[in-house]
Each structure stands twice: as C-alpha cells, then as structure tokens.
C-alpha positions in Angstrom: -0.2 0.2 0.0 3.0 2.6 0.9 4.6 1.4 -2.3 1.3 2.2 -4.3 0.9 5.5 -2.5 4.8 6.8 -3.5 4.3 5.5 -6.9 1.0 7.9 -7.1 2.8 10.8 -5.5 6.0 10.7 -7.8 3.4 10.6 -10.8 1.6 13.6 -9.5 5.1 15.3 -8.6 5.9 14.8 -12.8 2.8 15.9 -13.7 2.9 19.1 -11.9 6.2 19.6 -13.0 5.4 19.0 -16.5 2.3 21.5 -16.2 4.7 24.2 -14.8 7.1 23.9 -17.3 4.7 24.1 -20.3 2.6 27.0 -18.9 5.7 29.1 -18.4 7.3 28.4 -21.8 4.0 29.3 -23.4 4.8 32.5 -25.6 2.3 35.1 -26.0 2.0 37.5 -28.7 3.6 40.9 -28.1 2.7 42.8 -30.8 0.8 46.4 -30.3 -0.1 46.8 -34.1 -3.3 48.4 -34.6 -5.7 47.6 -37.3 -8.3 50.6 -37.9 -9.2 50.3 -41.8 -7.9 46.7 -42.3 -10.2 43.9 -42.9 -9.3 40.3 -41.8 -11.5 36.9 -41.8 -11.0 34.3 -39.3 -12.7 31.0 -40.4 -14.1 29.0 -37.2 -14.1 32.3 -35.4 -17.1 31.7 -33.6 -15.5 29.2 -30.8 -12.4 28.2 -29.7 -8.8 29.6 -30.7 -10.7 31.4 -33.3 -12.8 33.1 -31.3 -10.4 34.5 -29.2 -8.2 35.3 -32.5 -11.3 37.3 -33.7 -12.1 39.0 -30.6 -8.1 40.3 -30.2 -8.5 41.5 -33.7 -11.6 43.3 -33.0 -9.8 45.1 -30.0 -7.1 46.1 -32.2 -9.9 48.1 -34.4 -10.2 45.8 -37.4 -13.1 44.9 -39.5 -13.7 41.3 -38.3 -15.6 38.6 -40.3 -15.9 35.4 -38.6 -17.5 32.5 -40.4 -18.7 29.2 -39.2 -21.5 26.7 -40.7 -23.7 27.3 -37.3 -26.1 30.3 -37.4 -26.8 30.2 -33.6 -23.0 29.9 -32.3 -22.2 32.6 -35.2 -24.6 35.3 -34.1 -23.8 34.5 -30.5 -19.9 35.3 -30.9 -20.3 38.3 -33.3 -22.7 39.8 -29.8 -20.1 38.6 -27.6 -16.9 40.0 -29.5 -19.0 43.4 -30.2 -19.9 43.3 -26.4 -16.4 43.0 -25.3 -14.6 44.8 -27.9 -17.0 47.9 -28.3 -16.2 47.2 -32.0 -19.7 47.3 -34.2 -17.6 46.4 -37.0 -17.9 42.6 -36.6 -19.7 40.4 -39.2 -21.2 37.0 -39.1 -21.3 34.9 -42.1 -22.1 31.1 -42.9 -19.1 29.2 -44.0 -19.1 25.2 -44.5 -15.8 24.4 -45.3 -17.4 20.8 -45.9 -19.3 21.7 -48.8 -17.6 23.3 -52.1 -20.8 25.0 -53.3 -20.8 26.7 -49.4 -17.3 27.7 -50.2 -17.9 29.5 -53.5 -20.8 31.3 -52.3 -19.2 32.5 -49.2 -15.8 33.8 -51.5 -18.3 35.1 -54.1 -20.3 37.5 -51.1 -16.6 38.4 -49.9 -15.4 39.4 -53.5 -18.7 41.6 -54.2 -19.0 43.3 -50.8 -15.6 43.7 -49.3 -13.1 46.6 -51.0 -10.2 45.0 -48.8 -8.3 41.7 -47.5 -5.5 42.4 -45.0 -5.6 39.2 -43.2 -7.0 35.4 -44.1 -7.0 33.2 -41.0 -7.9 30.0 -42.0 -8.5 28.4 -38.4 -11.3 26.3 -39.0 -10.8 22.5 -38.2 -12.2 19.3 -37.0 -10.5 16.5 -35.8 -11.3 12.4 -35.7 -14.6 12.3 -37.1 -13.6 9.1 -38.8 -14.5 8.0 -42.3 -17.6 10.3 -43.0 -17.9 11.3 -46.4 -19.4 14.9 -47.4 -21.7 15.7 -50.4 -18.8 16.2 -52.3 -17.4 12.7 -51.8 -14.6 13.4 -49.8 -13.9 12.5 -45.9 -15.0 15.2 -43.8 -12.0 16.1 -41.8 -10.0 16.1 -45.1 -12.6 18.9 -46.8 -12.6 21.2 -43.8 -8.9 21.4 -43.0 -7.9 20.9 -46.4 -9.8 21.0 -49.4 -12.0 23.6 -48.3 -9.2 25.7 -47.0 -7.3 25.5 -50.0 -10.5 26.6 -52.6 -11.5 29.5 -50.3 -8.0 30.6 -50.1 -7.5 30.6 -53.8 -11.0 32.3 -54.5 -10.0 35.3 -52.2 -6.5 35.6 -53.8 -7.6 38.2 -56.0 -8.5 40.5 -53.1 -5.4 39.8 -50.9 -3.4 40.8 -53.8 -5.4 43.9 -54.6 -5.0 45.0 -50.7 -1.4 44.0 -50.3 1.4 46.8 -50.9 4.9 47.1 -50.8 6.2 46.8 -47.3 2.8 45.8 -45.8 1.6 42.1 -47.6 -1.4 40.9 -46.9 -1.3 37.9 -45.0 -2.8 34.0 -45.4 -2.3 32.1 -42.1 -3.3 28.7 -42.0 -3.5 26.5 -39.0 -1.6 23.1 -39.0 -0.6 20.6 -36.1 2.4 18.8 -34.5 0.0 15.6 -35.9 1.1 16.8 -39.4 4.1 14.5 -38.6 2.6 11.3 -38.8 0.5 12.7 -42.3 1.0 11.0 -45.2 0.3 11.9 -48.8 -0.4 9.5 -51.5 -0.8 11.4 -54.9 -1.7 8.7 -56.9 -5.2 8.1 -55.0 -5.5 11.7 -53.3 -9.3 11.0 -53.2 -9.0 7.8 -51.5 -6.3 8.7 -49.1 -8.1 9.9 -46.3 -10.2 6.2 -46.3 -9.1 3.4 -44.1 -10.7 -0.3 -43.7 -10.3 0.2 -40.2 -12.3 2.9 -37.9 -10.1 2.9 -34.5 -8.4 6.2 -33.0 -5.2 5.5 -34.9 -6.8 5.6 -38.0 -8.7 8.8 -37.5 -5.4 10.4 -35.9 -3.6 9.5 -39.3 -6.6 11.1 -41.2 -6.2 14.4 -39.3 -2.2 14.5 -39.7 -2.7 14.1 -43.4 -5.0 17.0 -43.9 -2.4 19.1 -41.7 0.6 18.0 -43.7 -1.3 18.9 -46.5 -2.1 22.4 -45.5 1.9 22.8 -45.0 2.7 21.3 -48.6 0.1 23.8 -49.8 1.6 26.6 -48.2 5.1 26.0 -49.6 3.7 25.6 -53.0 1.7 28.5 -53.0 4.9 30.8 -51.6 6.5 29.9 -54.8 3.2 31.1 -57.2 2.9 34.2 -55.1 6.6 35.4 -55.7 6.8 39.0 -56.4 3.5 39.7 -54.9 2.6 41.4 -52.0 0.8 38.6 -50.5 2.6 35.7 -47.7 1.2 32.6 -46.1 2.6 30.9 -43.2 1.7 28.1 -40.9 1.2 28.0 -37.2 1.0 25.3 -34.8 -0.7 26.3 -31.6 0.5 23.2 -29.7 -1.6 21.2 -27.6 -4.5 23.0 -26.7 -8.1 22.3 -24.7 -10.7 23.1 -27.1 -14.2 21.3 -28.4 -12.5 19.6 -31.3 -11.7 16.3 -29.1 -15.4 16.1 -28.5 -15.4 14.2 -31.9 -13.7 11.3 -30.4 -15.9 10.1 -27.9 -17.2 11.9 -24.6 -15.4 10.0 -22.4 -11.6 10.1 -24.6 -12.7 13.7 -25.6 -13.0 15.2 -22.5 -10.0 13.7 -20.8 -7.7 14.9 -23.7 -9.6 18.3 -23.5 -8.9 18.4 -19.6 -5.4 17.3 -20.0 -4.5 19.8 -22.3 -5.9 22.8 -20.5 -4.0 21.5 -17.4 -0.7 21.0 -18.5 -0.8 22.3 -21.9 -2.8 25.4 -23.4 -5.9 27.1 -22.9 -7.5 28.3 -25.8 -6.1 31.7 -25.4 -2.7 30.7 -24.8 -3.4 28.3 -28.4 -4.2 31.8 -30.2 -1.0 33.7 -29.8 0.9 32.2 -32.4 -1.4 32.7 -34.9 -2.0 36.2 -33.5 1.9 36.7 -33.6 1.9 35.2 -37.5 -1.0 37.8 -38.4 0.6 41.1 -36.2 4.2 40.7 -36.0 6.2 43.0 -38.5 8.8 40.8 -39.3 6.5 37.7 -39.6 4.9 39.6 -42.6 8.3 39.2 -44.5 8.2 35.7 -44.6 6.4 33.3 -46.7 6.1 29.2 -46.4 7.4 29.5 -42.7 6.1 27.3 -39.5 5.6 29.1 -36.7 5.4 27.4 -33.1 5.2 29.4 -29.7 5.5 32.5 -31.5 8.7 31.8 -33.4 9.5 30.2 -36.9 10.1 26.6 -36.2 10.4 23.7 -38.7 7.8 21.1 -39.7 8.3 17.6 -40.9 11.2 17.2 -43.3 8.8 15.5 -46.4 6.7 18.8 -45.8 9.3 20.6 -47.9 9.5 18.2 -50.8 8.8 19.9 -53.9 7.9 17.5 -56.1 4.9 16.1 -53.7 3.6 19.9 -53.0 3.5 20.5 -57.1 1.6 17.5 -57.5 -0.3 17.8 -54.4 -1.4 21.1 -56.0 -2.2 20.1 -59.6 -4.4 17.0 -58.0 -6.0 19.2 -55.4 -7.3 21.7 -58.1 -8.9 18.8 -59.7 -10.8 17.5 -56.8 -12.0 21.0 -55.8 -13.2 21.5 -59.0 -11.4 24.3 -60.2 -10.7 25.0 -64.1 -7.6 26.1 -65.6 -9.3 29.6 -66.1 -10.3 29.9 -62.7 -7.0 29.4 -61.3 -5.6 31.7 -63.7 -8.1 34.3 -62.4 -7.3 33.8 -58.7 -3.9 34.8 -59.3 -5.0 38.1 -60.6 -6.0 41.2 -58.7 -9.1 42.8 -58.4 
C-alpha cells in the first residue's frame, strides 16, 4: 500500500512539473499593432481559439468577419465580440468548409461586398470524425481542414493581392498541428487517401495528420506561385490546446484529452497566440512558407518540404475541388 502511494505521489509530482514547465514556456504575442482600416476573416472564429483570435483583432480596431456553418453559434459569437470590444464592425457569415458550393458562395459574397482583405486566418478545423463522407464525396476531416481551405484561399487571392502593398503584404495564415508529423500524402490516390479499412483512433489520427501535412505543403507551393507579389502565407502550430475539437473522438476520451491539455499545455487563449503573432508581427509579414510555433519560426517534418510532392498535391487538389484552368488563372489576378 505504501509503495503504491509513493508511485502515485511521484506521478503527481512529475505531472505538476510538466504542467509548470509547459505553462511557463507558452509564448504570448507581444505586438501592439493597431488594425483600424484593416479587414480580417477568421474561419472558425466563433468558438475556441478562433473566437479568441477574432476578439483580439476586434480589440485592435479591425473589421472582423467570422465564419462558421452554425447560425446560432455565429450570431452569439458576434454579439460577444462586440460586447467585449465595443467594436461594432464585426460580421458573421455562414461558411461550411465541408461543402464546395458553400465555399464558392462565401468567397463570391466577400469579393462582391468587401473592398479589401488584409488577413485571412484559416483557423477552422475538425478532428477525428472517422470515415464520414461529405456531399462532395470527400472525407469530412480532409475537406474541412484541407480541400475547403485550399479552395477558399485561392478564390480570395484576388482581393488579397489587391490589398497587399510594398512593405505591408496581405497575410494568409493556416492552422496546422504537430500531428502533421504522422500524415502521409499518396498523390496517386489522393481522393481516397483519407479512407481506411479500420475505424480505430489511430486511423482517425492519421486522417487528421494527412489534412495538416497537406496544409504545410500547400503553403510551400503557394509561396512559390506568389513570388514577387505582396501576399504571404505561413503555417501556425498552436500546440496542444484544450478545445472542443476533441469532442469528436468520443465523450469520455475527448473530455479527458481536453482537460489534460487545459491543465498541462494550453488554454484556447494561449493557443491563439501564435496565430496572432503570425498575423501581427512585422517580421512575420516579411516571410512566406514559414512554420511558426510558440510565436517563433520552427520547422515542420522534413517531407513537408518536398517540392515534387507539393506540386503534385497542388495539381490534384485543383482537380478535386473542381477549379478550371481559367479559374486558377483568375485567382492570381488582382481585382
């Protein structure tokens, strides 16, 4: 009995030490930049990290557009941001990244109604939802995290290009994850790469990892295609954050993981800091294709920098989201 108590005590002490270390090393965005006259879009800006990001940017005076597929959540988030920041220039728009039609409708609305777009924060994401197909025939995790984000970013490029100026580039920020390290890209079977014969948690994790490594490869390829323009794209790894994204695993394990992340790693506010750094820091706006972690440049897994894979992924992604060659050309023209 005594031995068991000693073991428990040691485990508790180690856990507390880990928590203290992690919490003490979590970086915070130190930028004091104001954003009056700027327009930003935050996908998934209605809950979790996205809500904290949107609220911070509204505090700085930006016109903030938050987007998600849930009307009540979006309406309530807009009211909350306005109440907390006293910035009434906050809008909510419906966007379902699991629907190519919805992405096109959202982008068309933005291009028609907005004069500028300074920052696009691709924050929305879903986790281990398993082998669930969307109406477009894609796995929901892959479509929300990657395909939908890919299409949205390209469709909004003309407005980003119009807005970016020498010395003040427009910024695209995509939220990736350390789980990208287990992701794989099978170009020859990309539209099926998200399906697995089994449905255990490891397979779900691999699907999530696939979507996140695709985002890193996308940013690297888009950086090359945006050369000599005034638009940059960077990746952010928020770390282990206790958000509702774990709820899709199952009620018990999801709750355990969320609470563990909150206690030992990062709260949603802390998880939002690296995205804010990439969106606001002056030097962060001078690089493209970078991988930010804990508010500084880090590195993704080595295979995420393969130019051949990135180019092949781009070409196959264009086909899968049903962009014509003429549409792709139009995406790279300023309004």
